[in-house]
C-alpha positions, 0 to 999 in steps of 0.5 A, spaced: 717 139 743 725 142 742 724 146 749 721 140 752 727 136 751 731 143 752 727 145 760 730 136 761 736 138 759 738 144 763 734 140 769 740 134 767 746 139 768 742 143 774 742 150 771 735 153 771 731 154 765 728 159 762 720 158 760 718 162 754 711 160 754 705 161 759 707 156 764 698 154 765 697 153 757 696 146 755 699 143 749 698 135 746 707 132 745 707 125 744 713 121 747 717 117 741 715 111 744 709 112 742 710 116 736 713 109 734 709 104 736 703 109 731 707 109 725 709 102 725 701 101 726 700 106 720 704 102 716 702 094 718 694 097 718 691 095 711 689 099 706 681 098 706 682 099 714 683 106 714 678 110 713 681 117 714 681 121 708 687 121 704 690 116 710 692 122 715 692 121 721 694 125 728 697 120 732 695 123 739 699 122 745 699 127 752 697 133 754 700 138 758 702 145 761 710 148 763 708 147 770 705 140 770 712 138 766 716 143 771 712 139 777 714 133 775 722 133 774 723 137 781 719 129 783 726 127 781 731 134 782 728 138 787 733 143 787 731 146 779 729 152 777 725 156 772 724 164 770 720 167 766 721 169 759 715 169 756 717 170 748 710 173 745 713 170 738 712 163 741 706 164 747 702 167 740 704 161 737 703 155 743 697 159 745 694 156 737 696 149 738 689 144 740 690 143 748 689 135 745 689 131 739 682 125 739 684 119 739 678 115 736 681 114 728 687 112 730 683 107 735 678 104 730 683 104 724 690 103 728 689 100 734 693 105 737 692 108 744 698 112 747 701 108 754 707 114 756 704 118 761 707 124 764 711 121 770 714 115 765 716 120 760 721 125 764 723 119 769 726 116 761 729 122 758 731 124 765 736 116 766 738 118 759 741 126 760 744 122 767 747 116 762 749 121 756 753 126 762 756 119 765 759 117 759 762 124 758 765 123 764 768 117 762 770 119 754 774 125 759 778 120 764 780 116 757 782 122 755 785 125 761 790 119 763 794 123 767 788 126 771 790 132 771 783 135 770 785 138 763 785 136 757 791 138 752 794 137 745 799 132 748 794 128 751 789 129 746 795 126 741 795 120 744 787 118 745 787 119 738 794 116 736 791 109 741 785 110 737 786 110 730 792 105 731 788 100 734 782 102 728 781 095 723 785 097 717 788 104 718 793 105 715 800 109 717 797 115 712 791 115 717 796 116 724 800 121 720 793 125 720 794 125 728 796 132 728 791 136 724 786 131 727 788 134 734 788 142 732 781 141 729 778 138 735 782 143 740 779 148 736 772 146 737 773 145 744 777 150 747 775 155 742 778 161 746 785 158 745 787 157 752 791 151 750 787 146 755 779 143 756 776 142 762 771 137 765 765 143 763 768 145 757 768 138 754 762 135 758 760 142 753 762 139 747 761 133 748 753 133 749 752 134 741 759 131 739 763 124 739 770 124 739 771 118 737 765 119 731 769 126 730 777 122 730 773 117 724 770 122 720 776 127 720 780 121 717 775 118 713 775 126 709 782 128 710 785 122 706 780 122 701 781 130 700 789 127 699 787 122 695 784 126 689 786 127 683 
């Protein structure tokens, strides 16, 4: 599942995806919407209704090969490119998986059957990635208030200071930590210490980070350490 997520992320970013398994091998997957439905159905089912040994159930979802996924992605992103990069261990492991999971027990005991098909799954994930990219661009523009196309320590400090000062319950002690917070953020966004961060580098960092969350965590941690005896 992780590889499939990376694949769709690469498509959303316009990058080539390197396929580490045989694109013809069919694998069983499940989309999170179906997974949650199945887990809720299992939790809510009367115990007397659960006939499987040790109350264990496989939740079926959908099965597809990498080539099917690539085809569906290209419906939305025609220029999506892939390249073979077979990993012997991952390829061997993929061939050990079943093609599908039986849904008889879950339908019988939980009244559960999967609803999400490949087209809907791909569309939902691409929409989510697109929204995340727009949010990253919006965050960058909020910091780069002068529209220079670059984040500098000065513009980042202004953004962090405004965020800290605007939070309910934030004291002057938190404002005093802005410099240290900015230094930490710049070190993460600009590991080569060039002194500025472009939109592409910021979006790459922001993909796995939330700047406001980072600031809040830093301030809380820093002040806790300063208050410790």
